[in-house]
C-alpha positions as CSV (number, residue, x, y, z in Angstrom):
1,M,82.3,71.4,47.5
2,S,83.9,70.2,50.7
3,V,83.9,71.6,54.3
4,G,86.0,70.1,57.0
5,A,88.0,70.5,60.2
6,G,90.9,68.8,62.0
7,T,94.3,69.5,63.4
8,Q,97.6,70.8,62.2
9,T,101.2,71.3,63.2
10,L,104.3,73.0,61.8
11,L,107.5,70.9,61.5
12,S,110.2,73.6,62.1
13,E,112.5,75.0,64.7
14,H,110.9,74.0,68.1
15,K,111.8,72.6,71.5
16,G,110.1,69.6,73.1
17,R,107.0,68.0,71.6
18,L,105.1,69.1,68.5
19,Q,102.1,71.4,69.2
20,F,98.8,70.6,67.5
21,S,96.0,73.1,67.0
22,L,92.6,73.5,65.3
23,A,92.5,73.6,61.4
24,L,89.6,74.5,59.1
25,A,89.3,73.8,55.4
26,V,87.0,74.4,52.4
27,D,87.5,73.6,48.8
28,F,85.7,73.8,45.4
29,G,86.5,71.3,42.6
30,K,85.3,69.4,39.6
31,W,85.9,65.9,38.3
32,F,86.5,66.1,34.5
33,S,86.5,62.3,34.2
34,P,86.2,59.3,36.5
35,Y,90.0,59.4,36.9
36,W,91.1,63.0,37.4
37,G,89.9,66.3,38.6
38,A,91.0,69.7,40.0
39,R,90.2,71.9,43.0
40,L,90.9,75.2,44.7
41,A,91.4,74.6,48.4
42,V,91.7,77.0,51.4
43,S,92.9,75.9,54.8
44,G,94.3,77.4,57.9
45,G,94.0,78.1,61.6
46,E,96.5,78.6,64.4
47,L,100.1,77.3,64.6
48,R,102.1,76.9,67.8
49,S,105.7,76.0,68.6
50,R,107.9,76.1,71.7
51,Y,110.8,78.3,70.9
52,P,113.5,79.3,71.8
53,S,113.0,77.1,74.9
54,E,110.4,74.6,76.1
55,N,109.0,77.2,78.4
56,D,108.3,79.7,75.6
57,M,105.3,79.4,73.2
58,V,105.0,81.2,69.9
59,Y,101.5,81.6,68.4
60,Y,100.6,82.7,64.9
61,K,97.8,82.4,62.4
62,D,98.1,80.9,58.9
63,V,96.1,80.7,55.7
64,V,97.1,78.4,52.7
65,V,95.4,78.7,49.3
66,S,96.3,75.8,46.9
67,A,95.4,74.6,43.4
68,D,95.5,70.8,43.4
69,F,95.4,68.0,40.8
70,L,93.3,65.1,42.0
71,W,93.8,61.5,40.8
72,D,91.2,58.8,41.6
73,M,93.5,55.8,42.1
74,T,90.6,53.4,42.9
75,N,88.8,54.1,39.6
76,T,92.1,53.9,37.6
77,V,93.1,50.5,39.1
78,G,89.7,48.9,39.7
79,G,87.5,50.4,37.0
80,Y,84.8,53.0,37.4
81,D,81.9,52.1,39.7
82,P,79.4,54.9,40.7
83,Y,78.3,52.9,43.7
84,R,81.8,52.3,45.2
85,V,81.8,53.0,48.9
86,V,85.5,53.9,49.4
87,S,87.8,55.8,47.0
88,V,91.5,56.6,47.5
89,I,92.4,59.9,45.9
90,P,96.1,61.2,46.0
91,F,96.6,64.8,45.1
92,I,99.4,67.3,44.4
93,G,99.5,71.0,43.8
94,V,101.0,74.5,44.2
95,S,100.0,76.9,46.9
96,T,100.6,80.3,48.7
97,A,101.0,80.4,52.5
98,Y,100.4,83.5,54.6
99,A,101.3,83.8,58.3
100,F,100.3,86.7,60.5
101,K,100.0,87.8,64.2
102,N,103.5,86.3,64.7
103,S,105.4,87.7,67.7
104,F,108.7,87.1,65.9
105,S,108.1,88.6,62.5
106,G,104.5,89.9,62.2
107,K,103.6,88.7,58.7
108,T,105.3,86.3,56.2
109,F,104.5,84.9,52.8
110,S,105.8,81.8,51.1
111,M,105.2,79.8,47.9
112,A,104.5,76.2,48.8
113,G,104.1,72.7,47.4
114,T,101.2,70.6,48.4
115,G,100.7,66.9,48.5
116,G,98.5,64.4,50.3
117,V,95.9,61.6,50.2
118,R,92.1,61.8,50.6
119,L,89.7,58.9,51.4
120,N,86.1,59.4,50.2
121,F,83.3,57.4,51.8
122,R,80.1,57.5,49.7
123,L,77.0,58.3,51.7
124,C,74.5,58.8,48.9
125,R,74.2,60.2,45.4
126,Y,74.6,63.8,46.7
127,A,77.1,63.5,49.6
128,D,80.4,61.9,50.7
129,L,82.3,61.7,54.0
130,Y,86.0,62.3,53.7
131,V,89.3,62.0,55.7
132,E,92.3,63.8,54.3
133,G,96.0,64.0,55.3
134,K,98.2,66.6,53.5
135,A,101.4,68.6,53.8
136,H,102.3,72.2,52.6
137,V,106.1,72.6,52.2
138,V,107.0,76.3,52.9
139,S,110.2,78.3,53.1
140,D,112.4,78.2,56.3
141,S,111.4,81.8,57.2
142,F,107.7,81.1,57.3
143,N,107.5,81.0,61.1
144,G,109.8,84.1,61.4
145,V,112.9,82.1,62.5
146,V,115.6,81.3,60.0
147,H,118.0,78.4,60.6
148,S,120.0,76.1,58.4
149,K,116.9,74.3,57.1
150,R,115.8,74.8,53.5
151,A,112.1,74.3,54.2
152,E,109.4,73.8,56.8
153,A,106.2,71.8,56.5
154,I,102.6,72.3,57.7
155,F,101.1,68.9,58.3
156,S,97.3,68.6,58.8
157,V,94.7,65.8,59.2
158,L,91.1,66.8,58.2
159,G,87.7,65.3,58.1
160,G,84.4,66.5,56.8
161,F,81.6,66.3,54.2
162,A,81.7,66.7,50.4
163,V,78.6,67.8,48.5
164,N,78.0,66.8,44.9
165,F,75.8,69.6,43.5
166,G,73.1,68.2,41.2
167,G,73.8,64.6,42.3
168,T,75.3,63.8,38.8
169,R,78.0,61.2,38.5
170,F,79.6,59.5,35.5
171,K,77.8,56.7,33.8
172,S,79.7,53.4,33.4
173,Y,79.7,51.4,30.2
174,N,77.7,48.2,30.5
175,P,78.5,45.6,27.8
176,V,75.6,43.4,29.0
177,E,73.1,46.0,27.9
178,E,74.6,46.3,24.5
179,E,74.6,42.5,24.1
180,F,71.0,42.4,25.3
181,A,70.0,45.0,22.6
182,M,71.9,43.2,19.9
183,D,70.2,39.8,20.8
184,A,66.8,41.5,20.7
185,M,67.5,43.0,17.2
186,N,68.8,39.7,15.9
187,A,65.7,37.9,17.1
188,K,63.5,40.4,15.3
189,V,65.5,40.0,12.1
190,N,65.3,36.2,12.3
191,M,61.5,36.4,12.9
192,L,61.1,38.6,9.8
193,R,63.2,36.2,7.7
194,A,61.1,33.2,8.8
195,S,57.9,35.1,7.9
196,L,59.3,36.0,4.5
197,D,60.3,32.3,3.8
198,S,56.9,31.2,4.9
199,C,55.2,33.6,2.5
200,K,57.4,32.4,-0.4
201,K,56.5,28.8,0.3
202,V,52.8,29.6,0.3
203,K,53.2,31.6,-3.0
204,N,54.8,28.6,-4.7
205,K,52.0,26.3,-3.7
206,V,49.1,28.5,-5.0
207,I,46.9,26.5,-7.5
208,V,44.3,28.1,-9.6
209,A,40.9,26.6,-8.7
210,P,37.5,26.9,-10.3
211,A,35.4,29.7,-9.0
212,P,33.3,28.5,-6.1
213,A,29.5,28.4,-6.2
214,P,27.8,31.4,-4.7
215,V,27.0,30.9,-1.0
216,K,25.1,32.8,1.5
217,E,27.4,35.0,3.5
218,V,27.4,34.2,7.2
219,V,28.8,36.8,9.5
220,V,30.6,35.2,12.5
221,E,31.6,37.4,15.4
222,K,35.3,36.8,16.1
223,L,36.3,36.9,19.8
224,K,39.5,38.6,20.7
225,P,42.3,36.4,22.2
226,C,42.4,36.2,26.0
227,S,46.1,37.1,26.1
228,V,48.5,38.8,23.8
229,E,52.3,38.4,24.1
230,L,54.2,41.6,24.8
231,T,57.9,41.3,23.9
232,S,59.0,44.6,25.4
233,A,61.0,44.5,28.6
234,V,62.5,47.3,30.8
235,R,66.0,46.6,32.2
236,F,67.6,48.2,35.2
237,A,71.1,48.7,36.7
238,I,72.1,46.7,39.7
239,N,70.4,47.8,43.0
240,S,68.4,50.5,41.1
241,S,64.8,51.1,40.2
242,E,65.5,54.2,38.1
243,I,64.4,53.9,34.4
244,T,67.2,55.1,32.1
245,S,66.6,57.1,28.9
246,E,67.6,54.1,26.8
247,E,64.9,51.9,28.4
248,M,62.2,54.6,28.3
249,V,61.5,53.6,24.7
250,N,60.3,50.2,25.8
251,V,57.8,51.9,28.2
252,Y,56.6,54.1,25.3
253,N,56.1,51.0,23.1
254,V,53.9,49.4,25.8
255,A,51.9,52.6,26.3
256,Q,51.2,52.8,22.5
257,W,50.1,49.2,22.4
258,M,47.7,49.8,25.3
259,K,46.3,52.9,23.6
260,N,45.7,50.8,20.4
261,N,44.2,47.9,22.4
262,P,41.8,49.5,25.0
263,D,40.1,46.1,25.7
264,Y,43.2,44.8,27.5
265,K,44.7,45.2,30.9
266,V,48.4,44.7,31.6
267,I,50.2,42.9,34.5
268,V,53.6,44.6,35.2
269,T,55.9,42.1,36.9
270,G,59.3,43.1,38.5
271,Y,62.3,40.8,39.0
272,A,65.7,41.0,40.7
273,D,68.8,38.9,40.2
274,K,69.1,36.2,42.8
275,D,72.9,36.5,43.2
276,T,72.8,39.9,44.9
277,G,70.7,40.9,48.0
278,T,68.5,38.9,50.4
279,S,65.2,37.5,49.3
280,G,63.3,40.2,51.3
281,Y,65.3,43.0,49.8
282,N,65.0,41.6,46.3
283,E,61.2,41.4,46.6
284,K,61.1,45.1,47.6
285,L,63.5,46.1,44.8
286,S,61.5,44.2,42.2
287,R,58.3,45.8,43.4
288,S,59.9,49.2,43.3
289,R,61.0,48.6,39.7
290,A,57.4,47.6,38.7
291,D,56.0,50.6,40.5
292,A,58.4,52.9,38.6
293,V,57.2,51.5,35.2
294,V,53.6,51.9,36.2
295,A,54.2,55.4,37.3
296,A,55.8,56.3,34.0
297,L,52.8,54.7,32.0
298,V,50.3,56.6,34.1
299,Q,52.0,60.0,34.5
300,Q,53.9,60.4,31.3
301,Y,51.7,58.5,28.8
302,G,48.2,58.8,30.3
303,I,47.4,55.1,30.8
304,P,44.5,54.7,33.3
305,S,45.8,53.2,36.5
306,D,42.9,50.7,36.7
307,R,44.2,49.0,33.5
308,L,47.5,48.2,35.3
309,S,48.4,45.8,38.1
310,V,51.8,45.1,39.8
311,E,53.4,41.8,40.7
312,A,56.8,41.4,42.4
313,E,58.7,38.1,42.0
314,G,62.0,39.3,43.6
315,G,64.8,36.8,42.9
316,S,62.6,33.6,43.5
317,M,61.9,33.3,39.8
318,Q,64.5,34.1,37.1
319,P,63.0,34.8,33.6
320,Y,66.6,34.5,32.1
321,P,68.2,31.5,33.8
322,D,71.2,31.5,31.4
323,N,72.3,35.1,32.1
324,N,71.8,36.5,35.6
325,N,72.4,40.1,34.6
326,W,69.3,40.1,32.5
327,N,67.1,39.3,35.5
328,R,67.1,42.9,36.7
329,V,64.0,43.5,34.5
330,V,60.3,44.3,34.3
331,V,58.2,42.3,31.9
332,F,54.5,42.7,30.7
333,R,51.6,40.3,30.3
334,S,48.2,41.3,28.8
335,I,44.8,40.1,29.9
336,A,41.6,40.6,27.9
337,D,38.8,42.6,29.6
338,G,35.5,40.9,28.7
339,D,34.6,38.0,26.4
340,C,37.6,36.3,24.8
341,S,38.8,33.1,23.3
342,D,42.1,31.1,23.6
343,A,41.1,28.8,20.7
344,A,43.4,28.9,17.6
345,D,42.1,30.4,14.4
């Protein structure tokens, strides 16, 4: 939904300079894809013209209702970006124009054609600022005066605010995320293959030995390792600390591991890619990402907050130096609570 105000004039029979007056507008629409949408728009106000001489002023009111087709030229040419600041949106449509309180003719109706261009300036997820220029082409009799012209035109320039109900926008496809997931799956497959090959080698080397002599069983208490490697990682979109539904499965895996290993605490470390943002902003963004993961572990999966701690590396340290897009990430490191041992078995 958009609400705006501006100025308008009628290009028709007149004497002297064009007369401009206040115009108001409201419209309701929907984007069916990142590239096209439709809207129902209502605009109007007061129109003025000096006729039949420069000393005479004709006043009348107008209301125009139009159904418009919207084309997001910026997304079509430059690709969809939900965080784009400026969008150029041409539109075209059909409309009905109504004029009343006209000293020449009282009331007039006209079918009209509508065309124009709109500039959207993104303010936040829920609101945009817009500037729009458009024209309604009406019949020659719309202002109550008929000359040799075939048509007249109402020109208007408007500005206002557009509200995006629900704050929902389209989600762009990110090939890096798919590549990251495929690499992780391939790594797991290779690890399982290596384990299988190792088991086969051990099986081939088994030699039947004589039964050992009975010995007194000695029970040795085995200390848990001081640290356990956690391979799960939670990735984020650029300039965002919101956990997507695809990444929430990694948060769930960490929560299940912590429930199965109550003697461990986990350090949650956030990162940001160094190629975007200042060092101060990246430090805040990486901390916000780590805080979001901790909040999900505590609030959604019931992990006690005293078992979690947060570190923020910003962009000063890059866990994935070969691919900067992977550094928008939160990783996990476990620390044993109590006696432990780092010695190999």
